[in-house]
N, C-alpha and C positions, 0 to 999 in steps of 0.2 A: 362881540359882546352878546350876552344872552338877552332875550327879549324880556321886557317888564310886563307882567300880567296884572291887569286891574281886576279888582274884585267884582264889580258890576252887581246888579241886583235882579236881573231877569232870570227866569227859570230856565231859559234856553241855555245860558252858559252853564248853569249848574247841571243840567241834564247831560250836556256834552262831557263835562268833567267827570260826572259820576260813572260814565261808561268806560273809564280808564281800566284796562285789564292788566295782566302781567306784562312785563317788559318784553319788547320785541327783540329778535336776535340781532338787529342792527344797532341797538341802543348802546351808546358809548358811556353813559353815566352808570358807574358801578357802585358808587357810594353816595349816600345822602347824609350830610353832616348838619345837625340841627343845633342851633344855640337857642335856648328858651329861657328868657327871664321869668322869674317866678310869677305865677298868676296869669300866664298867657296860654294856658292849656297845651303847652308844648309837648308834654308827655303823651297825651292822648293823640295829638296830631302826628307825632313821630311814629307811634304804634300803628295808627291807621295807614300812614304812608307805607310802612313796611308791608302791611297786608295787601294794599293795592298793587304794589310792585312785585310781591312775592319775594321780598328781601328778608334777611334776618334782622332782628331788632336788638340793639345793645345799649344798655344804660349802666345799671349797677354792676353788670358783669365786667365792665372795664375796671372798676375799682377793685372788685374781687380778685381779678387776675393780677393786677398790679400789686395788690397786697400779698398774694402768694409768692410773686417773684421777689418782693422786698423782704418777705419773712415777717410781716407785721399783720395786724388785724385790719379788716376793711374799714373799720371806724377810724383807725389812725390815718389811713390814706385819705379818707373822705374829709376828715377835719383839716388835714394839711392842705387839701385842695381848695378850701374856702378861705380860711383866714389863719395866719400863723398861731398855733397854740403856744402855751407857755413852754411845753417841752421842746417844740420846734425852735423857739427863740433861744432857749438854753443851749440846745445842740448847735445851733448856728453860731452862737457866741463862742462856744467852746471850740468849734472848728476854726474860728478866726483867732482865738486866743486860748490855747489849751491850758494855760496856767490859771485861768480865771476860776475861782472857787465857786462851786454851785451854791454855797451858802450865801453868796452875794445876792441871790434872788429871793424875793419876798416869800414865794411859795414853791420851794424846791420839789422836784419830781425825782423819785428813785430811778437813776439811770441804768441800774443793773438789769432792769426788766425790759429795757427798750434798746433797739439798735441805734447806733449813731448815724442817723440819716438826716439830712437837711431837707427843707421843703423843695429845694431845687432837685435833689436826688429823687424824691417822691414824684416830682413832676416828670422826670425822665422815664421812670417806670410807666407812668400813665401814657406818655407819648409813644413809648415802644409798643404798648398794647394796642393803642389806636392805629398805629401804622401797620401792625401785623394784621389786624382785622380788616383794614382797608385793602391790604394786598390780597386778601382772600376774596374780596369783592362781594357784591350783592348784599349790602348791609346798610341799615340806617343806624347811624351813630348819634346818640343824643347827649348833648352836654359835654362836660369835661374838656372844653376847648377844642373839640374835634375840628370845627371849621378853621381854626387858626393853625392847628397841627398839620392839617392837610392842605393848607394854603398853597396854591400853585399847581395842584394836581388837576389835570384836565378831565379826569374821570370822576371828579367829585362835585356834587351840587351843594353849595353852602347856603343854608337857609337860616333866617332869623325870624322867630315869632315875636311879635311885639304887641303893644296895646297901651291904652291910657293908664295912668297910675290909679285913677278912680275905679275903673272896671276891674283892673287886676286886683285891687284891694277888696272889692266886693266878692270876687271869686274866692280869694283866700279866706275871707271872713266866713263865707258859707261853708267852705271845705273844712276849715279848722274849728268852726263854731266859736269864733272870737269876734270882738267888735271891730267895726270898720277902721276906727282910728288906730288900733293895734296892728291891723292888717296893713294899713297904709305905711306905718313905720317899718314893718317887715319888708315891704317892697323897696323902700328907700334904702334901708340898711343892706339888703342883699345885693341890690344894684351897685351900691358903692363898693362893697366887698369884692364883687366879681370884676368890676372895672379896675380896681387897684391890682387885683391878682393878675389879670391878663396884660395890663399895662406893664407890670413888673417883668413878666416872662417873655412877652412878645412885642412889647412897645407898640401895641395896637389898641385902639379904642373898641371895647367890647361891643357897644351898641352902635358903632358907626356903620351906616348902611353900605359904604363903599367896600367893607370887608366881606360882603355877602353877595351871592348871585340873585337871591330872591328874598324879599322881606314881606311878611304877611301881617297885616293889622287884624288881630283877633277880636277887636271891637266890632268889626264888620263881617266877620266870617265865622261860621260854625267850625268845629274841629274837622268834620267830614269834608266841608267845602275847602278848607285849607289844605287838607291832605290830598284832595283830588287835584288841586292846583299844583302842588309839589310833584305828584305822580305824573301829571300831564307834562310838566316842564321837563322832568327827567326823561320821559319817553320821546321828547322832541330832539334829543341830542344823542 
């Protein structure tokens, strides 16, 4: 079992963590997979972690590569990755029942301009890209269910960034220049969507701490502090 690191508040801990340099030759962790609920500063944390470890950083590149393989736009893959679009629902219904008329849908989408792929098939493209990048090693993979795709790999450190709904909403409100109430609704909606998505594909609770090696409360840590803890944990193995 990997050790649990506590945030602490003394400068001594932060000083020691900030000294984390590039990975040593004996380090067995080759991949850091980060799940980051919206508003937890996960993007910045993941990028800083990659810098501290000397790893490559991947986020949207996963979607771009999956889209190239699937022959669709990155926007199509990104949308399918979050919540089923009308097109996806139509295609999946047609896959189950080819005789079903498209006119049965309230807002039909012209199918001639889109490949017949289901959300499950889009997911497989994303999984293939994540596994390929993991096999290359020395990478920080952010989002896209990477911790779940790579579950069971001994060379992967699975990280969850978390935080209170209120502080997450405040970050979103400031970043998007919206009111806190709207930001709070965004937090709740996106959490629900992601939970449903990963429960569907992996039968795992997205925010359940037992699915991760390291969980960091960003209410109590700056992005640099969080990244330093991740880097130090990776270097311990």
